[in-house]
A tleap script that builds the chain and sets N, CA, C and O, in Angstrom:
source leaprc.protein.ff14SB
mol = sequence {
  NMET SER GLU THR THR LEU LEU PRO ALA SER
  SER ARG ALA ARG ARG VAL LEU ARG ILE LEU
  LYS ALA LEU LYS GLY TYR GLY THR ASP GLY
  LEU SER ASN GLY ASP LEU ALA ARG LEU LEU
  LYS GLU ASN PRO THR ASN ILE SER ARG THR
  LEU PRO LEU MET ILE GLU GLU GLY MET ILE
  GLU LYS ARG PRO THR GLY HIE TYR ALA LEU
  GLY GLN GLU PHE LEU LEU ILE ALA MET ALA
  TYR LEU ASP ALA SER ASP ARG SER GLN MET
  LYS LEU THR GLU LEU LYS GLN ARG CYS PHE
  SER SER CARG
}
set mol.1.N position { 50.895 -38.532 9.051 }
set mol.1.CA position { 51.650 -39.066 9.890 }
set mol.1.C position { 52.479 -37.904 10.262 }
set mol.1.O position { 52.589 -36.956 9.484 }
set mol.2.N position { 53.137 -37.926 11.547 }
set mol.2.CA position { 53.764 -36.551 12.176 }
set mol.2.C position { 55.196 -36.740 11.913 }
set mol.2.O position { 55.761 -37.819 11.733 }
set mol.3.N position { 55.691 -35.633 11.911 }
set mol.3.CA position { 57.151 -35.132 11.250 }
set mol.3.C position { 57.932 -36.554 12.287 }
set mol.3.O position { 58.603 -37.470 11.812 }
set mol.4.N position { 57.599 -36.366 13.695 }
set mol.4.CA position { 58.355 -37.311 14.774 }
set mol.4.C position { 58.210 -38.566 14.448 }
set mol.4.O position { 59.198 -39.186 14.841 }
set mol.5.N position { 57.379 -39.310 13.863 }
set mol.5.CA position { 57.612 -40.418 13.507 }
set mol.5.C position { 58.253 -40.825 11.830 }
set mol.5.O position { 58.364 -41.956 11.355 }
set mol.6.N position { 58.591 -39.553 11.199 }
set mol.6.CA position { 59.480 -39.754 10.241 }
set mol.6.C position { 60.818 -39.681 10.255 }
set mol.6.O position { 61.612 -40.278 9.528 }
set mol.7.N position { 61.083 -38.725 11.341 }
set mol.7.CA position { 62.633 -38.777 11.944 }
set mol.7.C position { 63.536 -40.105 12.189 }
set mol.7.O position { 64.617 -40.485 11.740 }
set mol.8.N position { 62.635 -40.612 13.068 }
set mol.8.CA position { 63.464 -42.270 13.490 }
set mol.8.C position { 63.413 -42.884 12.113 }
set mol.8.O position { 64.472 -43.068 11.512 }
set mol.9.N position { 62.256 -43.214 11.568 }
set mol.9.CA position { 62.686 -44.217 10.288 }
set mol.9.C position { 63.740 -43.325 9.614 }
set mol.9.O position { 64.813 -43.922 9.538 }
set mol.10.N position { 63.767 -42.366 9.216 }
set mol.10.CA position { 64.684 -41.470 8.423 }
set mol.10.C position { 66.325 -41.812 8.913 }
set mol.10.O position { 67.163 -42.197 8.098 }
set mol.11.N position { 66.628 -41.605 10.378 }
set mol.11.CA position { 67.692 -42.149 10.921 }
set mol.11.C position { 68.019 -43.507 10.552 }
set mol.11.O position { 69.068 -43.880 10.028 }
set mol.12.N position { 66.901 -44.293 10.913 }
set mol.12.CA position { 67.503 -45.541 10.594 }
set mol.12.C position { 68.082 -45.878 9.211 }
set mol.12.O position { 69.200 -46.348 9.004 }
set mol.13.N position { 67.203 -45.583 8.349 }
set mol.13.CA position { 67.148 -45.524 6.661 }
set mol.13.C position { 68.875 -44.920 6.573 }
set mol.13.O position { 69.849 -45.479 6.068 }
set mol.14.N position { 68.822 -44.175 6.962 }
set mol.14.CA position { 70.229 -43.259 6.584 }
set mol.14.C position { 71.413 -44.202 7.316 }
set mol.14.O position { 72.445 -44.393 6.674 }
set mol.15.N position { 71.282 -44.755 8.565 }
set mol.15.CA position { 72.381 -45.734 9.062 }
set mol.15.C position { 72.541 -46.788 8.019 }
set mol.15.O position { 73.692 -47.043 7.664 }
set mol.16.N position { 71.441 -47.503 7.422 }
set mol.16.CA position { 71.497 -48.429 7.216 }
set mol.16.C position { 72.301 -48.192 5.696 }
set mol.16.O position { 72.793 -49.189 5.168 }
set mol.17.N position { 72.409 -46.985 5.076 }
set mol.17.CA position { 72.960 -46.772 3.878 }
set mol.17.C position { 74.595 -46.491 4.204 }
set mol.17.O position { 75.514 -46.823 3.455 }
set mol.18.N position { 74.705 -45.954 5.212 }
set mol.18.CA position { 76.095 -45.592 5.835 }
set mol.18.C position { 76.896 -46.937 6.138 }
set mol.18.O position { 78.107 -47.109 5.999 }
set mol.19.N position { 75.944 -47.851 6.584 }
set mol.19.CA position { 76.869 -49.025 6.674 }
set mol.19.C position { 77.202 -49.917 5.599 }
set mol.19.O position { 78.239 -50.576 5.529 }
set mol.20.N position { 76.118 -49.898 4.634 }
set mol.20.CA position { 76.475 -50.594 3.604 }
set mol.20.C position { 77.690 -49.553 2.370 }
set mol.20.O position { 78.314 -50.045 1.430 }
set mol.21.N position { 77.702 -48.035 2.812 }
set mol.21.CA position { 78.495 -47.613 2.176 }
set mol.21.C position { 80.174 -47.751 2.875 }
set mol.21.O position { 81.224 -47.605 2.249 }
set mol.22.N position { 80.020 -48.066 4.311 }
set mol.22.CA position { 81.274 -48.402 5.059 }
set mol.22.C position { 81.910 -50.147 4.887 }
set mol.22.O position { 82.996 -50.536 5.317 }
set mol.23.N position { 81.196 -50.729 4.369 }
set mol.23.CA position { 81.464 -52.226 4.320 }
set mol.23.C position { 82.160 -52.221 2.527 }
set mol.23.O position { 82.812 -53.179 2.113 }
set mol.24.N position { 81.962 -51.394 1.950 }
set mol.24.CA position { 82.159 -51.365 0.269 }
set mol.24.C position { 84.269 -51.308 0.716 }
set mol.24.O position { 84.960 -50.692 1.528 }
set mol.25.N position { 84.500 -52.234 -0.276 }
set mol.25.CA position { 86.098 -52.440 0.058 }
set mol.25.C position { 86.870 -53.615 0.919 }
set mol.25.O position { 88.038 -53.968 0.757 }
set mol.26.N position { 85.924 -54.133 1.875 }
set mol.26.CA position { 86.218 -54.751 2.731 }
set mol.26.C position { 86.122 -56.205 2.372 }
set mol.26.O position { 86.834 -57.017 2.964 }
set mol.27.N position { 85.175 -56.629 1.315 }
set mol.27.CA position { 85.429 -57.879 0.628 }
set mol.27.C position { 84.850 -59.036 1.765 }
set mol.27.O position { 83.979 -58.657 2.548 }
set mol.28.N position { 85.294 -60.288 1.833 }
set mol.28.CA position { 84.179 -61.040 2.800 }
set mol.28.C position { 84.911 -61.032 4.154 }
set mol.28.O position { 84.464 -61.708 5.080 }
set mol.29.N position { 86.218 -60.155 4.322 }
set mol.29.CA position { 86.280 -59.992 5.564 }
set mol.29.C position { 85.875 -59.198 6.704 }
set mol.29.O position { 86.020 -59.296 7.923 }
set mol.30.N position { 85.288 -58.331 5.868 }
set mol.30.CA position { 84.181 -57.807 6.652 }
set mol.30.C position { 84.456 -56.550 7.498 }
set mol.30.O position { 85.365 -55.827 7.088 }
set mol.31.N position { 83.870 -56.219 8.506 }
set mol.31.CA position { 84.169 -55.330 9.431 }
set mol.31.C position { 83.255 -55.774 10.960 }
set mol.31.O position { 82.117 -56.243 11.003 }
set mol.32.N position { 84.102 -55.477 12.047 }
set mol.32.CA position { 83.431 -55.967 13.334 }
set mol.32.C position { 82.316 -54.482 13.697 }
set mol.32.O position { 82.441 -53.346 13.238 }
set mol.33.N position { 81.469 -54.894 14.469 }
set mol.33.CA position { 80.515 -53.796 15.168 }
set mol.33.C position { 81.227 -52.932 15.472 }
set mol.33.O position { 81.160 -51.957 14.724 }
set mol.34.N position { 81.958 -52.859 16.338 }
set mol.34.CA position { 82.802 -51.777 16.745 }
set mol.34.C position { 83.458 -50.984 15.543 }
set mol.34.O position { 83.179 -49.796 15.387 }
set mol.35.N position { 84.405 -51.698 14.617 }
set mol.35.CA position { 84.987 -50.969 13.551 }
set mol.35.C position { 83.926 -50.178 12.990 }
set mol.35.O position { 84.147 -49.010 12.669 }
set mol.36.N position { 82.643 -50.775 12.824 }
set mol.36.CA position { 81.492 -50.016 12.045 }
set mol.36.C position { 81.074 -48.703 12.845 }
set mol.36.O position { 80.940 -47.579 12.360 }
set mol.37.N position { 80.912 -49.047 14.050 }
set mol.37.CA position { 80.468 -47.694 15.003 }
set mol.37.C position { 81.397 -46.603 14.918 }
set mol.37.O position { 81.082 -45.434 14.696 }
set mol.38.N position { 82.924 -47.179 15.165 }
set mol.38.CA position { 84.012 -46.084 14.916 }
set mol.38.C position { 83.989 -45.068 13.628 }
set mol.38.O position { 84.023 -43.846 13.479 }
set mol.39.N position { 83.902 -46.410 12.638 }
set mol.39.CA position { 83.860 -45.609 11.552 }
set mol.39.C position { 82.789 -44.605 10.899 }
set mol.39.O position { 83.045 -43.778 10.024 }
set mol.40.N position { 81.558 -44.835 11.487 }
set mol.40.CA position { 80.501 -44.321 11.290 }
set mol.40.C position { 80.154 -43.141 12.344 }
set mol.40.O position { 79.275 -42.294 12.184 }
set mol.41.N position { 80.965 -43.250 13.380 }
set mol.41.CA position { 80.799 -42.498 14.434 }
set mol.41.C position { 79.489 -42.352 15.360 }
set mol.41.O position { 78.983 -41.416 15.979 }
set mol.42.N position { 79.196 -43.615 15.182 }
set mol.42.CA position { 77.899 -43.945 15.976 }
set mol.42.C position { 78.220 -44.730 17.438 }
set mol.42.O position { 79.317 -45.074 17.878 }
set mol.43.N position { 76.941 -44.887 18.012 }
set mol.43.CA position { 77.058 -45.967 19.300 }
set mol.43.C position { 76.710 -47.301 18.886 }
set mol.43.O position { 75.641 -47.682 18.411 }
set mol.44.N position { 78.024 -48.130 19.194 }
set mol.44.CA position { 77.993 -49.476 18.880 }
set mol.44.C position { 76.345 -50.218 18.972 }
set mol.44.O position { 75.934 -51.099 18.216 }
set mol.45.N position { 75.676 -49.662 19.966 }
set mol.45.CA position { 74.159 -50.134 20.306 }
set mol.45.C position { 73.198 -49.793 18.998 }
set mol.45.O position { 72.375 -50.573 18.518 }
set mol.46.N position { 73.428 -48.730 18.626 }
set mol.46.CA position { 72.563 -48.624 17.575 }
set mol.46.C position { 73.100 -49.275 16.061 }
set mol.46.O position { 72.424 -49.456 15.049 }
set mol.47.N position { 74.301 -49.507 16.246 }
set mol.47.CA position { 74.669 -50.484 14.948 }
set mol.47.C position { 74.170 -51.674 15.346 }
set mol.47.O position { 73.695 -52.344 14.429 }
set mol.48.N position { 74.128 -52.141 16.416 }
set mol.48.CA position { 73.653 -53.609 16.652 }
set mol.48.C position { 72.278 -53.562 16.759 }
set mol.48.O position { 71.840 -54.703 16.904 }
set mol.49.N position { 71.454 -52.759 16.747 }
set mol.49.CA position { 70.362 -52.712 16.544 }
set mol.49.C position { 69.933 -52.647 14.981 }
set mol.49.O position { 68.899 -53.264 14.728 }
set mol.50.N position { 70.490 -52.075 14.028 }
set mol.50.CA position { 70.402 -52.234 13.178 }
set mol.50.C position { 70.712 -53.364 11.991 }
set mol.50.O position { 70.064 -53.510 10.955 }
set mol.51.N position { 71.737 -54.032 12.371 }
set mol.51.CA position { 72.292 -55.222 11.800 }
set mol.51.C position { 71.277 -56.257 11.586 }
set mol.51.O position { 71.141 -56.632 10.421 }
set mol.52.N position { 70.633 -56.721 12.370 }
set mol.52.CA position { 69.588 -57.908 12.121 }
set mol.52.C position { 68.617 -57.784 10.847 }
set mol.52.O position { 68.388 -58.594 9.949 }
set mol.53.N position { 68.215 -56.724 11.038 }
set mol.53.CA position { 67.452 -56.429 9.958 }
set mol.53.C position { 68.027 -56.232 8.280 }
set mol.53.O position { 67.415 -56.530 7.255 }
set mol.54.N position { 69.290 -55.679 8.399 }
set mol.54.CA position { 69.893 -55.930 7.042 }
set mol.54.C position { 70.456 -57.342 7.184 }
set mol.54.O position { 71.042 -57.722 6.171 }
set mol.55.N position { 70.426 -58.070 8.034 }
set mol.55.CA position { 71.060 -59.688 7.605 }
set mol.55.C position { 69.879 -60.453 7.336 }
set mol.55.O position { 69.941 -61.489 6.674 }
set mol.56.N position { 68.888 -60.042 7.774 }
set mol.56.CA position { 67.240 -60.557 7.592 }
set mol.56.C position { 67.213 -60.293 5.893 }
set mol.56.O position { 67.361 -61.192 5.066 }
set mol.57.N position { 67.041 -59.176 5.648 }
set mol.57.CA position { 66.885 -58.825 4.080 }
set mol.57.C position { 68.043 -59.172 2.792 }
set mol.57.O position { 67.818 -59.078 1.585 }
set mol.58.N position { 69.721 -59.726 3.656 }
set mol.58.CA position { 70.550 -60.093 2.560 }
set mol.58.C position { 71.363 -59.286 2.152 }
set mol.58.O position { 72.277 -59.480 1.350 }
set mol.59.N position { 70.963 -57.997 2.878 }
set mol.59.CA position { 72.060 -56.638 2.716 }
set mol.59.C position { 73.212 -57.221 3.117 }
set mol.59.O position { 74.042 -57.296 2.211 }
set mol.60.N position { 73.596 -57.719 4.306 }
set mol.60.CA position { 74.973 -57.967 4.770 }
set mol.60.C position { 74.515 -59.431 5.234 }
set mol.60.O position { 73.417 -59.985 5.287 }
set mol.61.N position { 75.746 -59.799 5.528 }
set mol.61.CA position { 75.854 -61.301 6.488 }
set mol.61.C position { 77.124 -60.879 7.311 }
set mol.61.O position { 78.019 -60.044 7.178 }
set mol.62.N position { 76.737 -61.980 8.351 }
set mol.62.CA position { 78.072 -62.178 9.433 }
set mol.62.C position { 78.258 -63.399 8.994 }
set mol.62.O position { 77.634 -64.324 8.475 }
set mol.63.N position { 79.920 -62.956 9.573 }
set mol.63.CA position { 80.943 -63.890 8.770 }
set mol.63.C position { 81.190 -64.797 10.128 }
set mol.63.O position { 80.849 -64.519 11.278 }
set mol.64.N position { 81.891 -65.974 9.645 }
set mol.64.CA position { 82.111 -66.746 11.419 }
set mol.64.C position { 83.206 -66.285 12.041 }
set mol.64.O position { 83.777 -67.044 12.826 }
set mol.65.N position { 83.702 -64.992 11.824 }
set mol.65.CA position { 84.410 -64.470 12.216 }
set mol.65.C position { 84.103 -63.332 13.163 }
set mol.65.O position { 84.913 -62.668 13.809 }
set mol.66.N position { 82.434 -63.200 13.119 }
set mol.66.CA position { 82.007 -62.038 14.034 }
set mol.66.C position { 81.827 -60.939 13.113 }
set mol.66.O position { 81.068 -60.055 13.510 }
set mol.67.N position { 82.403 -60.780 11.866 }
set mol.67.CA position { 82.570 -59.768 11.253 }
set mol.67.C position { 81.371 -59.283 10.381 }
set mol.67.O position { 80.510 -60.157 10.482 }
set mol.68.N position { 81.007 -58.455 9.709 }
set mol.68.CA position { 79.691 -58.222 8.869 }
set mol.68.C position { 80.048 -57.774 7.567 }
set mol.68.O position { 80.653 -56.702 7.578 }
set mol.69.N position { 79.799 -58.412 6.155 }
set mol.69.CA position { 80.481 -58.207 5.095 }
set mol.69.C position { 78.840 -57.937 4.311 }
set mol.69.O position { 77.772 -58.333 4.780 }
set mol.70.N position { 79.011 -57.222 3.119 }
set mol.70.CA position { 78.012 -57.112 2.365 }
set mol.70.C position { 77.726 -58.435 1.912 }
set mol.70.O position { 78.609 -59.278 1.757 }
set mol.71.N position { 76.128 -58.703 1.629 }
set mol.71.CA position { 75.403 -59.796 1.770 }
set mol.71.C position { 74.996 -60.306 0.445 }
set mol.71.O position { 75.231 -59.425 -0.381 }
set mol.72.N position { 74.479 -61.370 -0.115 }
set mol.72.CA position { 74.130 -61.901 -1.179 }
set mol.72.C position { 73.296 -61.037 -2.084 }
set mol.72.O position { 73.614 -60.738 -3.235 }
set mol.73.N position { 72.112 -60.630 -1.410 }
set mol.73.CA position { 71.167 -59.852 -2.164 }
set mol.73.C position { 71.522 -58.540 -2.412 }
set mol.73.O position { 70.828 -57.876 -3.182 }
set mol.74.N position { 72.583 -58.020 -1.831 }
set mol.74.CA position { 73.126 -56.506 -1.928 }
set mol.74.C position { 73.890 -56.765 -3.421 }
set mol.74.O position { 73.854 -55.983 -4.371 }
set mol.75.N position { 74.413 -57.742 -3.385 }
set mol.75.CA position { 75.613 -58.034 -4.423 }
set mol.75.C position { 74.819 -58.521 -5.764 }
set mol.75.O position { 75.311 -58.266 -6.863 }
set mol.76.N position { 73.660 -59.182 -5.666 }
set mol.76.CA position { 72.966 -59.493 -6.575 }
set mol.76.C position { 72.316 -58.363 -7.304 }
set mol.76.O position { 72.232 -58.425 -8.531 }
set mol.77.N position { 71.781 -57.188 -6.554 }
set mol.77.CA position { 71.507 -55.838 -6.954 }
set mol.77.C position { 72.419 -55.223 -7.756 }
set mol.77.O position { 72.112 -54.637 -8.794 }
set mol.78.N position { 73.581 -55.332 -7.307 }
set mol.78.CA position { 74.897 -54.970 -7.962 }
set mol.78.C position { 75.302 -55.280 -9.181 }
set mol.78.O position { 75.857 -54.626 -10.064 }
set mol.79.N position { 74.912 -56.464 -9.093 }
set mol.79.CA position { 75.306 -57.342 -10.425 }
set mol.79.C position { 74.241 -57.562 -11.504 }
set mol.79.O position { 74.507 -57.968 -12.636 }
set mol.80.N position { 73.111 -57.284 -11.097 }
set mol.80.CA position { 71.845 -56.731 -12.101 }
set mol.80.C position { 71.954 -55.340 -12.456 }
set mol.80.O position { 71.243 -54.967 -13.389 }
set mol.81.N position { 72.556 -54.666 -12.008 }
set mol.81.CA position { 72.718 -53.242 -12.446 }
set mol.81.C position { 74.116 -53.366 -13.397 }
set mol.81.O position { 73.913 -52.694 -14.408 }
set mol.82.N position { 75.166 -53.848 -13.428 }
set mol.82.CA position { 75.977 -54.166 -14.218 }
set mol.82.C position { 75.771 -54.699 -15.388 }
set mol.82.O position { 76.276 -54.216 -16.402 }
set mol.83.N position { 74.955 -55.832 -15.405 }
set mol.83.CA position { 74.461 -56.586 -16.286 }
set mol.83.C position { 73.558 -55.493 -17.084 }
set mol.83.O position { 73.887 -55.422 -18.268 }
set mol.84.N position { 72.617 -54.723 -16.752 }
set mol.84.CA position { 71.837 -53.679 -17.284 }
set mol.84.C position { 72.829 -52.767 -18.190 }
set mol.84.O position { 72.964 -52.762 -19.413 }
set mol.85.N position { 73.364 -52.136 -17.368 }
set mol.85.CA position { 74.943 -51.191 -17.683 }
set mol.85.C position { 75.461 -51.965 -18.925 }
set mol.85.O position { 75.501 -51.326 -19.976 }
set mol.86.N position { 75.823 -53.136 -18.937 }
set mol.86.CA position { 76.376 -53.736 -20.088 }
set mol.86.C position { 75.612 -53.991 -21.423 }
set mol.86.O position { 76.137 -54.039 -22.535 }
set mol.87.N position { 74.328 -54.143 -21.143 }
set mol.87.CA position { 73.385 -54.241 -22.213 }
set mol.87.C position { 73.410 -52.846 -23.045 }
set mol.87.O position { 73.714 -52.822 -24.238 }
set mol.88.N position { 73.040 -51.609 -22.255 }
set mol.88.CA position { 72.830 -50.636 -22.584 }
set mol.88.C position { 74.193 -50.189 -23.307 }
set mol.88.O position { 73.987 -49.786 -24.452 }
set mol.89.N position { 75.309 -50.171 -22.973 }
set mol.89.CA position { 76.666 -50.101 -23.892 }
set mol.89.C position { 76.534 -50.901 -24.841 }
set mol.89.O position { 77.059 -50.358 -25.813 }
set mol.90.N position { 76.030 -52.144 -25.199 }
set mol.90.CA position { 76.077 -52.740 -26.124 }
set mol.90.C position { 75.274 -52.091 -27.192 }
set mol.90.O position { 75.728 -51.595 -28.224 }
set mol.91.N position { 74.023 -52.150 -26.826 }
set mol.91.CA position { 73.095 -51.219 -27.799 }
set mol.91.C position { 73.563 -49.925 -28.299 }
set mol.91.O position { 73.438 -49.581 -29.474 }
set mol.92.N position { 74.260 -49.013 -27.117 }
set mol.92.CA position { 74.952 -47.895 -27.802 }
set mol.92.C position { 75.982 -48.350 -28.913 }
set mol.92.O position { 75.832 -47.674 -29.931 }
set mol.93.N position { 77.102 -49.410 -29.029 }
set mol.93.CA position { 77.868 -49.234 -29.598 }
set mol.93.C position { 77.286 -50.069 -30.880 }
set mol.93.O position { 77.981 -49.953 -31.890 }
set mol.94.N position { 76.316 -50.756 -30.983 }
set mol.94.CA position { 75.286 -51.194 -32.025 }
set mol.94.C position { 75.152 -50.123 -33.128 }
set mol.94.O position { 75.438 -50.054 -34.324 }
set mol.95.N position { 74.434 -49.090 -31.939 }
set mol.95.CA position { 73.713 -47.561 -32.907 }
set mol.95.C position { 74.953 -47.204 -33.449 }
set mol.95.O position { 75.033 -47.125 -34.675 }
set mol.96.N position { 75.779 -47.010 -32.867 }
set mol.96.CA position { 77.067 -46.112 -33.235 }
set mol.96.C position { 77.658 -46.865 -34.465 }
set mol.96.O position { 78.095 -46.115 -35.338 }
set mol.97.N position { 77.757 -48.211 -34.705 }
set mol.97.CA position { 78.316 -48.434 -35.531 }
set mol.97.C position { 77.284 -48.596 -36.839 }
set mol.97.O position { 77.662 -48.615 -38.010 }
set mol.98.N position { 76.246 -48.681 -36.497 }
set mol.98.CA position { 75.250 -48.107 -37.896 }
set mol.98.C position { 75.446 -47.037 -38.084 }
set mol.98.O position { 76.097 -46.901 -39.120 }
set mol.99.N position { 75.191 -46.025 -37.548 }
set mol.99.CA position { 75.303 -44.611 -37.683 }
set mol.99.C position { 76.537 -44.362 -38.569 }
set mol.99.O position { 76.407 -43.374 -39.292 }
set mol.100.N position { 77.815 -45.086 -38.697 }
set mol.100.CA position { 79.035 -44.722 -39.002 }
set mol.100.C position { 79.016 -45.559 -40.187 }
set mol.100.O position { 79.656 -45.178 -41.167 }
set mol.101.N position { 78.366 -46.650 -40.230 }
set mol.101.CA position { 78.306 -47.875 -41.416 }
set mol.101.C position { 77.688 -47.200 -42.630 }
set mol.101.O position { 77.944 -47.297 -43.830 }
set mol.102.N position { 76.796 -46.488 -41.952 }
set mol.102.CA position { 75.563 -45.866 -43.187 }
set mol.102.C position { 76.337 -44.612 -44.026 }
set mol.102.O position { 75.845 -44.168 -45.064 }
set mol.103.N position { 77.176 -44.267 -43.652 }
set mol.103.CA position { 77.981 -42.836 -44.299 }
set mol.103.C position { 78.674 -43.242 -45.765 }
set mol.103.O position { 79.296 -42.397 -46.409 }
savepdb mol mol.pdb
quit
């Protein structure tokens, strides 16, 4: 694979990640295509080309207002991470209690 074929994919991947980060904190209100373009200092056309794939994968959703918000699949990933983190924390707490109770 040549380096020229890697760069566009890398650029698109970076744009996807930047869009996800930009939507953080906007809840279900989301942001318009123009808002995203301004925040990310991107051409609105590039944003428009990226959004359909993100919608198809469930990472974002288009609201009735025309704004874009974080999607169900993205939220499920976040919730799974939090659940795993909670389970790890509970295991650590149990281990800590066993260690201190055996003294």
